C-alpha positions in Angstrom: 98.1 85.3 81.9 95.8 87.8 83.5 94.9 87.4 87.2 92.5 84.5 87.6 89.5 86.3 88.9 88.0 83.0 90.0 90.7 82.9 92.7 89.7 86.3 94.0 87.8 86.4 97.1 86.4 89.3 99.0 88.4 90.1 102.0 87.5 92.1 105.1 90.7 94.1 104.6 90.4 97.5 103.2 92.8 98.9 100.7 95.1 101.2 102.5 94.4 104.8 101.3 97.9 105.4 99.9 97.7 102.1 98.0 94.3 103.0 96.6 95.6 106.4 95.4 98.5 104.7 93.7 96.4 102.0 92.1 93.9 104.5 90.7 96.7 106.7 89.4 98.5 103.8 87.7 95.3 102.6 86.1 94.7 106.0 84.5 98.2 106.5 83.0 99.3 106.0 79.4 102.2 103.7 78.8 104.8 106.5 78.6 103.5 108.1 81.8 103.3 104.7 83.5 107.0 104.2 82.8 107.8 107.6 84.3 105.6 107.0 87.4 107.1 103.6 88.1 110.6 104.9 87.7 109.9 107.5 90.4 108.9 104.8 92.9 112.3 103.9 94.4 111.1 102.5 97.8 107.8 101.1 99.1 106.0 103.6 101.3 102.4 102.4 100.6 101.8 99.9 103.3 101.1 96.2 103.0 97.9 95.0 101.4 96.5 92.0 99.7 97.7 91.4 96.1 94.1 91.1 94.8 93.7 94.8 95.4 96.3 95.2 92.6 94.6 92.8 90.1 93.8 95.6 87.6 97.4 96.8 87.6 98.8 93.3 87.4 96.6 92.7 84.3 98.0 95.9 82.7 101.5 94.6 83.5 100.7 91.2 82.2 99.7 92.6 78.8 103.0 94.4 78.6 104.9 91.3 79.6 103.1 89.3 77.0 103.9 91.8 74.3 107.5 91.8 75.4 107.7 88.0 75.1 106.3 87.6 71.6 108.7 86.4 69.0 108.9 87.7 65.5 108.3 85.2 62.7 111.4 85.9 60.8 113.5 86.1 64.0 112.3 83.1 65.9 114.8 83.3 68.8 114.5 87.0 69.4 112.0 88.4 71.9 110.0 91.5 70.8 111.5 93.5 73.7 115.0 92.7 72.4 114.5 93.9 68.8 116.1 97.2 67.8 113.9 100.2 68.1 112.0 98.9 71.1 113.9 100.9 73.7 110.7 102.4 75.3 109.1 99.0 75.7 112.4 97.6 77.2 112.5 100.5 79.7 108.8 100.0 80.6 109.4 96.3 81.0 112.3 96.8 83.4 110.3 99.3 85.5 107.4 96.8 85.6 109.7 94.0 86.8 111.3 96.2 89.4 108.0 97.6 90.7 106.5 94.1 90.8 109.3 92.9 93.0 108.6 95.8 95.4 104.9 95.0 95.3 105.3 91.3 95.9 107.7 92.0 98.8 105.0 94.2 100.4 101.9 92.2 99.8 100.2 89.0 100.7 98.0 86.5 98.8 100.8 86.2 96.3 99.3 83.0 94.9 97.2 85.3 92.7 100.2 86.3 90.6 99.7 84.7 87.2 102.5 85.9 84.9 105.1 83.3 85.7 105.0 81.9 82.1 106.1 85.4 80.9 108.9 85.6 83.4 110.2 82.2 82.3 110.2 83.3 78.7 111.9 86.6 79.6 114.8 84.5 81.0 115.7 83.8 77.4 116.2 87.5 76.6 119.6 88.4 75.1 119.6 91.5 77.3 121.2 90.7 80.7 119.4 93.6 82.4 116.1 91.9 81.6 117.4 88.6 82.9 118.7 90.2 86.1 115.4 92.0 86.8 113.5 88.7 86.3 115.9 86.9 88.6 115.4 89.6 91.2 111.6 89.1 91.0 112.0 85.4 91.3 114.2 85.9 94.3 111.6 88.0 96.0 109.0 85.3 95.4 111.3 82.6 96.8 112.3 84.5 99.9 108.8 85.8 100.7 106.5 82.9 100.0 106.3 79.3 99.0 104.8 80.4 95.7 107.5 78.8 93.5 107.5 75.5 95.4 103.7 75.3 95.0 103.7 76.1 91.3 102.1 73.7 88.8 104.7 71.0 88.1 104.9 71.7 84.4 105.4 75.5 84.9 107.9 74.8 87.7 109.9 72.4 85.5 110.0 75.0 82.7 111.3 77.6 85.2 113.9 75.1 86.6 115.1 74.2 83.1 115.6 77.9 82.2 117.5 78.5 85.4 119.7 75.5 84.7 120.4 76.8 81.2 121.4 80.2 82.7 123.7 78.4 85.2 125.5 76.5 82.5 
């Protein structure tokens, strides 16, 4: 789901200049260029800022996560990102998951993140790289905030069930 703009509130904090430059750059890129740009960001050097400054980027990411999670009618168990011929989408998905983990680790107001349903679905991927990147992002959430413990009970239960299935 896209960032819930009703939860957004104006803050007195300014977007750090380097964050603003990166946000503006990422918003202007095509999907191919977005993948290349995200791949080049290995460590976080952009300062810490509120997650709501990244709402437009998170909405772009959410659309890609949603596309990756769709299931084909004739292959009900296979996620779109796992179908043959979707290598570019898979690479972009992995870069988004990796970058989002960096972003969450270096931001606050994490309660604005609204793509947990997609992450739960991606845990069903047949590609273990995807599952590992999702688990890494969930780990960042769990170590940096009480986001997971404060999730809606239904969503939290769905996540817990997926994690139990993986553990088995």
